[in-house]
Short mmCIF file of the C-alpha atoms (twelve columns), coordinates in Angstrom:
data_MODEL
# 
_entry.id   MODEL 
# 
loop_
_atom_site.group_PDB 
_atom_site.id 
_atom_site.type_symbol 
_atom_site.label_atom_id 
_atom_site.label_alt_id 
_atom_site.label_comp_id 
_atom_site.label_asym_id 
_atom_site.label_seq_id 
_atom_site.Cartn_x 
_atom_site.Cartn_y 
_atom_site.Cartn_z 
_atom_site.pdbx_PDB_model_num 
ATOM 1  C CA . MET A 1  -32.587 13.102 -12.339 1 
ATOM 2  C CA . SER A 2  -30.812 11.090 -9.386  1 
ATOM 3  C CA . LYS A 3  -27.107 12.870 -8.759  1 
ATOM 4  C CA . PHE A 4  -24.879 9.963  -7.188  1 
ATOM 5  C CA . TYR A 5  -21.790 10.515 -5.092  1 
ATOM 6  C CA . THR A 6  -18.588 8.696  -4.329  1 
ATOM 7  C CA . TYR A 7  -17.445 9.687  -0.530  1 
ATOM 8  C CA . ILE A 8  -14.351 9.183  2.170   1 
ATOM 9  C CA . LEU A 9  -15.311 8.919  5.589   1 
ATOM 10 C CA . PHE A 10 -12.240 9.368  8.103   1 
ATOM 11 C CA . SER A 11 -12.158 8.208  11.737  1 
ATOM 12 C CA . PRO A 12 -9.986  10.451 13.332  1 
ATOM 13 C CA . LYS A 13 -9.884  7.822  16.786  1 
ATOM 14 C CA . PHE A 14 -9.228  5.067  14.766  1 
ATOM 15 C CA . ASN A 15 -7.317  6.328  11.880  1 
ATOM 16 C CA . LYS A 16 -9.250  4.388  9.452   1 
ATOM 17 C CA . HIS A 17 -10.855 5.478  6.149   1 
ATOM 18 C CA . TYR A 18 -14.144 4.373  4.387   1 
ATOM 19 C CA . TYR A 19 -14.442 4.908  0.841   1 
ATOM 20 C CA . GLY A 20 -17.802 4.216  -0.222  1 
ATOM 21 C CA . HIS A 21 -21.009 5.554  -3.024  1 
ATOM 22 C CA . THR A 22 -24.708 6.955  -2.642  1 
ATOM 23 C CA . SER A 23 -27.242 8.610  -3.988  1 
ATOM 24 C CA . ASN A 24 -28.113 10.739 -0.995  1 
ATOM 25 C CA . LEU A 25 -25.181 11.979 0.514   1 
ATOM 26 C CA . SER A 26 -26.487 13.446 3.727   1 
ATOM 27 C CA . LYS A 27 -28.617 10.226 4.526   1 
ATOM 28 C CA . ARG A 28 -25.685 8.254  4.420   1 
ATOM 29 C CA . PHE A 29 -23.564 9.835  6.183   1 
ATOM 30 C CA . ASP A 30 -25.912 10.379 9.494   1 
ATOM 31 C CA . ASP A 31 -26.459 6.334  8.844   1 
ATOM 32 C CA . HIS A 32 -22.571 6.021  8.945   1 
ATOM 33 C CA . ASN A 33 -22.603 7.864  12.186  1 
ATOM 34 C CA . ASN A 34 -25.901 6.514  13.813  1 
ATOM 35 C CA . GLY A 35 -24.195 3.005  13.469  1 
ATOM 36 C CA . LEU A 36 -26.778 2.229  11.102  1 
ATOM 37 C CA . SER A 37 -23.628 0.185  9.117   1 
ATOM 38 C CA . VAL A 38 -22.601 -3.202 9.818   1 
ATOM 39 C CA . TYR A 39 -18.860 -2.277 9.205   1 
ATOM 40 C CA . THR A 40 -18.471 1.214  9.866   1 
ATOM 41 C CA . LYS A 41 -20.146 1.587  13.418  1 
ATOM 42 C CA . LYS A 42 -17.500 0.305  15.098  1 
ATOM 43 C CA . PHE A 43 -15.286 3.411  13.965  1 
ATOM 44 C CA . ILE A 44 -17.905 5.659  14.991  1 
ATOM 45 C CA . PRO A 45 -17.350 9.117  14.937  1 
ATOM 46 C CA . TRP A 46 -16.827 9.918  10.975  1 
ATOM 47 C CA . GLU A 47 -15.882 12.728 9.498   1 
ATOM 48 C CA . LEU A 48 -16.753 13.244 5.974   1 
ATOM 49 C CA . ILE A 49 -13.342 14.118 4.188   1 
ATOM 50 C CA . TYR A 50 -14.155 14.101 0.633   1 
ATOM 51 C CA . PHE A 51 -16.553 13.560 -1.949  1 
ATOM 52 C CA . GLU A 52 -17.259 13.766 -6.082  1 
ATOM 53 C CA . GLU A 53 -20.792 14.120 -7.275  1 
ATOM 54 C CA . PHE A 54 -21.764 11.774 -10.972 1 
ATOM 55 C CA . ASP A 55 -24.650 11.722 -13.437 1 
ATOM 56 C CA . SER A 56 -24.529 7.954  -13.031 1 
ATOM 57 C CA . ARG A 57 -24.431 4.944  -10.125 1 
ATOM 58 C CA . SER A 58 -21.699 3.201  -12.652 1 
ATOM 59 C CA . GLU A 59 -19.680 6.377  -12.429 1 
ATOM 60 C CA . ALA A 60 -19.451 6.883  -8.795  1 
ATOM 61 C CA . ILE A 61 -18.900 2.849  -8.186  1 
ATOM 62 C CA . LYS A 62 -16.355 3.003  -10.758 1 
ATOM 63 C CA . ARG A 63 -14.710 5.867  -9.075  1 
ATOM 64 C CA . GLU A 64 -15.139 4.066  -5.843  1 
ATOM 65 C CA . LYS A 65 -13.226 1.574  -6.839  1 
ATOM 66 C CA . PHE A 66 -10.374 3.569  -8.026  1 
ATOM 67 C CA . PHE A 67 -9.817  5.150  -4.702  1 
ATOM 68 C CA . LYS A 68 -9.663  1.566  -3.247  1 
ATOM 69 C CA . SER A 69 -7.186  0.815  -6.046  1 
ATOM 70 C CA . PHE A 70 -2.442  1.119  -5.389  1 
ATOM 71 C CA . GLU A 71 -3.346  3.665  -8.257  1 
ATOM 72 C CA . GLY A 72 -6.160  5.600  -6.536  1 
ATOM 73 C CA . TYR A 73 -4.462  6.005  -2.939  1 
ATOM 74 C CA . ILE A 74 -1.601  7.155  -4.412  1 
ATOM 75 C CA . TRP A 75 -3.873  9.676  -6.190  1 
ATOM 76 C CA . LEU A 76 -5.647  10.524 -2.978  1 
ATOM 77 C CA . LYS A 77 -2.286  11.058 -1.464  1 
ATOM 78 C CA . GLU A 78 -0.537  13.004 -3.867  1 
ATOM 79 C CA . ASN A 79 -4.079  15.566 -3.821  1 
ATOM 80 C CA . ASN A 80 -3.497  16.028 0.472   1 
ATOM 81 C CA . ILE A 81 -7.338  14.053 0.455   1 
ATOM 82 C CA . ILE A 82 -5.418  11.513 2.639   1 
ATOM 83 C CA . LYS A 83 -2.290  11.476 4.526   1 
# 
């Protein structure tokens, strides 16, 4: 049974966050730092600052959407995940 992940990357050089989901966290992180993602290649290098594991892709997508919402932003700030 596959696991799915929602993750947050941070580019200290550009002070940017990126929110995503994947079924292979280490490969996806490497893809971002190797310029294989159209959006994120402009902001290399990336640091993985947070992730959560889920049993289904739909749960991971739901959590990613939450992080991208205003309520999610507040939750991430209150839990010191983003600054």
